C-alpha positions as CSV (number, residue, x, y, z in Angstrom):
1,M,10.0,-10.0,-6.0
2,P,13.1,-11.8,-4.7
3,R,12.3,-15.0,-2.8
4,A,14.5,-13.9,0.1
5,D,12.5,-10.7,0.6
6,L,9.3,-12.6,0.6
7,Q,10.6,-15.1,3.1
8,E,11.7,-12.2,5.4
9,L,8.2,-10.7,5.2
10,L,6.7,-14.0,6.2
11,A,9.2,-14.6,9.0
12,T,8.5,-11.2,10.4
13,L,4.7,-11.8,10.4
14,E,5.2,-14.9,12.4
15,R,7.0,-12.9,15.0
16,R,5.1,-9.7,14.8
17,P,1.7,-9.8,13.1
18,Q,1.7,-6.2,11.8
19,I,3.8,-4.8,9.0
20,I,3.8,-1.8,6.6
21,L,4.9,-1.8,3.0
22,A,6.1,1.7,2.2
23,G,7.3,3.2,-1.0
24,P,6.6,5.5,-3.9
25,P,3.7,5.0,-6.4
26,G,3.9,2.0,-8.7
27,T,6.0,-0.3,-6.5
28,S,3.4,-3.0,-6.2
29,K,2.7,-2.5,-2.5
30,A,-1.0,-3.3,-2.6
31,W,-0.4,-6.2,-5.0
32,I,2.1,-7.7,-2.6
33,A,-0.1,-7.1,0.4
34,T,-3.1,-8.9,-1.1
35,R,-1.0,-11.8,-2.3
36,L,0.5,-12.2,1.2
37,A,-3.0,-12.2,2.6
38,R,-4.1,-14.9,0.2
39,Y,-1.1,-17.0,1.0
40,L,-1.5,-16.7,4.8
41,T,-5.2,-17.5,4.6
42,Q,-4.7,-20.3,2.1
43,G,-6.9,-18.5,-0.4
44,E,-10.0,-18.5,1.9
45,S,-11.7,-15.3,0.7
46,L,-13.6,-14.8,4.0
47,A,-10.4,-14.9,6.0
48,Y,-8.9,-11.7,4.6
49,R,-10.3,-8.3,3.7
50,V,-8.9,-5.2,2.0
51,L,-9.7,-1.8,3.7
52,Q,-9.1,1.4,1.7
53,F,-8.2,4.2,4.1
54,H,-9.0,7.8,3.3
55,P,-9.2,11.2,5.1
56,S,-12.8,10.6,6.4
57,Y,-12.2,7.0,7.5
58,G,-12.6,6.7,11.2
59,Y,-12.7,4.7,14.4
60,E,-16.4,3.9,13.8
61,E,-15.7,2.1,10.6
62,F,-12.5,0.4,11.8
63,V,-13.3,-0.6,15.4
64,E,-16.9,0.2,16.5
65,G,-19.3,3.0,16.6
66,L,-22.9,4.1,17.0
67,R,-25.3,4.0,14.0
68,P,-28.7,5.5,13.8
69,A,-31.7,3.2,13.4
70,A,-35.5,3.7,13.4
71,E,-37.4,2.2,16.3
72,G,-41.0,2.9,17.3
73,G,-41.2,6.0,15.1
74,A,-38.0,7.5,16.6
75,I,-34.3,7.5,15.9
76,V,-32.1,5.5,18.2
77,F,-28.4,4.9,18.1
78,R,-27.1,1.3,18.3
79,R,-23.5,0.0,18.7
80,Q,-22.2,-1.6,15.5
81,D,-19.0,-3.5,15.0
82,G,-16.3,-2.1,12.7
83,A,-14.0,-4.1,10.4
84,V,-11.7,-5.3,13.2
85,L,-14.5,-6.6,15.5
86,R,-16.2,-8.3,12.6
87,M,-13.0,-10.1,11.7
88,V,-12.4,-11.1,15.3
89,D,-15.9,-12.7,15.4
90,Q,-14.9,-14.7,12.4
91,I,-11.7,-15.8,14.1
92,E,-13.6,-17.0,17.1
93,E,-15.8,-19.2,14.9
94,S,-12.8,-20.6,12.9
95,T,-10.2,-23.3,13.8
96,G,-7.4,-20.9,14.5
97,Q,-6.5,-20.1,10.9
98,P,-4.8,-16.7,10.3
99,H,-7.0,-13.8,9.3
100,V,-5.7,-10.7,7.6
101,L,-6.7,-7.1,7.3
102,V,-4.9,-5.3,4.4
103,L,-4.9,-1.5,5.2
104,D,-4.3,0.1,1.9
105,E,-2.9,3.7,1.8
106,M,-3.2,3.8,5.6
107,N,-1.3,7.1,5.9
108,R,-4.2,9.0,4.2
109,A,-6.2,8.6,7.4
110,N,-5.9,10.1,10.8
111,L,-4.3,7.0,12.2
112,P,-4.3,7.7,16.0
113,R,-8.1,8.4,15.7
114,V,-8.7,5.4,13.5
115,F,-6.9,2.9,15.8
116,G,-7.9,4.3,19.2
117,E,-7.4,1.7,21.9
118,L,-5.9,-0.7,19.3
119,M,-2.7,1.2,19.7
120,Y,-2.3,-0.6,23.0
121,L,-3.7,-3.9,21.9
122,L,-1.3,-4.1,18.9
123,E,1.5,-4.4,21.3
124,Y,-0.2,-6.4,24.0
125,R,-2.1,-9.1,22.2
126,D,-4.6,-11.2,24.3
127,E,-4.7,-8.6,27.1
128,P,-8.3,-7.4,27.6
129,L,-9.0,-3.7,27.3
130,D,-12.2,-1.7,27.4
131,L,-13.1,-0.1,24.1
132,L,-15.3,3.0,23.7
133,Y,-18.5,1.0,23.8
134,S,-17.4,-2.6,24.6
135,Q,-15.6,-4.1,27.6
136,G,-12.9,-6.7,27.9
137,F,-11.9,-6.8,24.2
138,S,-8.6,-8.4,23.1
139,L,-6.8,-8.8,19.8
140,P,-6.2,-12.5,18.8
141,R,-2.6,-13.3,17.9
142,N,-3.7,-14.7,14.5
143,L,-5.2,-11.4,13.3
144,V,-2.6,-10.0,11.0
145,F,-2.4,-6.4,9.8
146,I,-0.6,-5.6,6.5
147,G,-0.5,-1.9,5.8
148,T,0.6,0.0,2.7
149,M,1.9,3.6,2.6
150,N,2.5,5.8,-0.4
151,T,5.6,7.8,0.7
152,A,5.1,10.4,-2.1
153,D,1.7,11.2,-0.5
154,R,3.1,11.4,3.1
155,S,6.4,10.4,4.5
156,I,6.6,7.5,7.0
157,R,8.4,9.9,9.3
158,S,5.3,12.0,9.7
159,I,3.3,9.0,11.1
160,D,2.5,9.0,14.8
161,I,5.6,7.6,16.5
162,A,3.5,5.4,18.9
163,L,1.9,3.7,15.9
164,R,5.1,3.5,13.8
165,R,7.0,1.6,16.5
166,R,4.2,-1.0,16.6
167,F,4.6,-1.9,12.9
168,E,7.7,-3.2,11.2
169,V,8.3,-1.1,8.0
170,F,9.5,-2.7,4.8
171,E,10.6,-0.3,2.1
172,C,9.4,-1.1,-1.4
173,P,11.7,0.9,-3.8
174,P,11.5,1.0,-7.6
175,S,13.4,-2.1,-8.8
176,R,15.2,-2.6,-12.1
177,R,15.7,-6.3,-11.0
178,I,11.9,-6.8,-10.9
179,L,11.6,-5.4,-14.4
180,E,14.4,-7.7,-15.6
181,R,12.6,-10.7,-14.2
182,F,9.3,-9.6,-15.7
183,Y,10.8,-9.3,-19.2
184,Q,12.3,-12.7,-19.0
185,T,8.9,-14.0,-20.1
186,A,7.2,-10.8,-21.3
187,T,8.0,-8.9,-24.6
188,N,9.9,-5.7,-24.5
189,Q,10.4,-3.8,-27.8
190,V,12.0,-0.7,-26.1
191,S,15.7,-1.3,-26.1
192,D,16.6,1.3,-23.5
193,L,13.5,0.8,-21.3
194,L,15.4,-0.2,-18.2
195,D,18.2,2.4,-18.7
196,G,15.5,5.1,-19.1
197,F,13.8,3.8,-15.9
198,D,17.1,4.2,-14.0
199,R,17.8,7.7,-15.5
200,L,14.3,8.9,-14.5
201,N,14.6,7.8,-10.9
202,R,18.2,9.1,-10.6
203,R,17.0,12.5,-11.8
204,L,14.0,12.5,-9.4
205,Q,16.2,11.6,-6.4
206,E,18.5,14.5,-7.3
207,L,15.6,16.9,-7.7
208,L,13.5,15.6,-4.8
209,D,14.2,12.5,-2.8
210,R,13.9,8.7,-3.0
211,H,10.2,8.9,-1.8
212,H,9.2,10.8,-5.0
213,T,10.5,8.3,-7.6
214,I,8.5,6.2,-10.0
215,G,7.7,2.5,-9.5
216,H,8.4,-0.4,-11.8
217,S,4.8,-1.4,-12.3
218,F,4.3,1.6,-14.6
219,F,6.7,0.0,-17.0
220,M,5.3,-3.6,-17.0
221,A,3.3,-4.4,-20.1
222,D,3.2,-7.3,-22.5
223,P,4.2,-6.3,-25.0
224,M,6.0,-3.1,-24.1
225,T,6.3,-1.0,-27.2
226,A,7.4,2.6,-28.0
227,Q,3.7,3.5,-28.5
228,R,2.7,2.0,-25.2
229,L,5.6,3.8,-23.3
230,R,4.5,7.1,-24.8
231,A,0.9,6.5,-23.7
232,V,2.1,5.6,-20.1
233,W,4.1,8.8,-20.0
234,Q,1.4,11.1,-21.3
235,R,-1.5,9.6,-19.3
236,Q,0.1,8.4,-16.1
237,L,3.6,9.7,-15.5
238,A,3.4,13.2,-16.8
239,P,0.4,14.1,-14.5
240,L,2.1,12.4,-11.6
241,L,5.3,14.5,-12.2
242,E,3.2,17.6,-12.5
243,E,1.9,16.8,-9.0
244,Y,5.4,16.2,-7.7
245,F,6.5,19.6,-9.1
246,F,3.2,21.5,-8.6
247,D,5.0,24.7,-7.7
248,Q,7.9,24.2,-10.1
249,P,6.4,23.4,-13.5
250,D,9.5,24.6,-15.3
251,I,11.4,21.7,-13.7
252,A,8.8,19.2,-14.6
253,A,9.0,20.3,-18.2
254,T,12.7,19.3,-18.3
255,L,11.8,15.7,-17.8
256,R,10.9,14.5,-21.4
257,V,10.3,11.0,-22.6
258,Q,12.5,11.5,-25.7
259,E,15.6,12.4,-23.5
260,L,15.0,9.5,-21.0
261,W,14.4,6.9,-23.7
262,P,16.1,8.0,-26.9
263,S,14.9,4.9,-28.7
264,V,11.4,6.3,-28.6
265,T,12.5,9.2,-30.8
266,T,14.0,6.7,-33.3
267,A,10.7,4.8,-33.3
268,E,8.7,8.0,-33.9
269,S,10.9,8.8,-36.9
270,T,10.3,5.4,-38.5
271,D,6.5,5.3,-37.8
C-alpha cells in the first residue's frame, strides 16, 4: 500500500479515533486493519482485539448484557461486560497506550443495535453516559475503532447515517499498483496477469458497479503460474461471480478466464 495512504490513515486516527476501510472482496481490508492495530499498540497482543461481526452479533457481546448463571439451585441473570467494556478496563490498568478494536465486516450486523449508547459516546469522548445496566460510562480517547466493510455485501450508503457520520470512511479499491509492487519481489509467470485483472474489473464496473469488482489479493501468489490462476478462478472467483450475478447466470458465463487472460490458453495448449 502506498506510504502516503498509510500516513493519511494514521493522521486521521490521531484526530478521530474511528475509521472504516470499505471496499469489494479481496482488497486487503482486514489485513490492513490488523497491521494498523499492531502498529498502534506496538505489537502488544493484549492491547488489540479483532471482533468478527455477523447478523446475530448484538449489544450484549459488544457493550454489556445479562448472562444466566446457577445460584442456589436457581437461575439468575448477572451483568457481564462486552468487548468494549473489557477493553476499557485494560486501558484503565495501562499507562495510556492506545488500544484498538478491529471490527471486521461490521456491516453484516445490525449496527444501531450493536452500538447502542456508543453512538453518542463515539462523538463525545470522555463524557459520562448511562448504559443499559451501568451508570457514568465514558469512552477513553485512546480506544481506537478500525472497522472493515465489504461493499459487495452491503453498500456503505445503506449504513445508518448517524453511525456513518461518526466514522471516517476510506475506500480500498482493487489496485494494479499494489500488484505491481508485490511482483517486484514475487514471481509472476502469467504475462498478461495485470492486464487481465484490469479487464475483469472494467467489465464488472460496466455490468454492475465499482463495489462489485475483484480485489488484488486474489492474484497475489508466489509463484503465480497459469495453473495457479486457473485454480483461483475455478475455486474462488467463479463462485463469487455467480453470487454477483445470481439472477443473471448467462451474464456470469460470459466472463471466462481464457478471454480475460489469453496467455492461459497458450499455456494450456503447451501443457
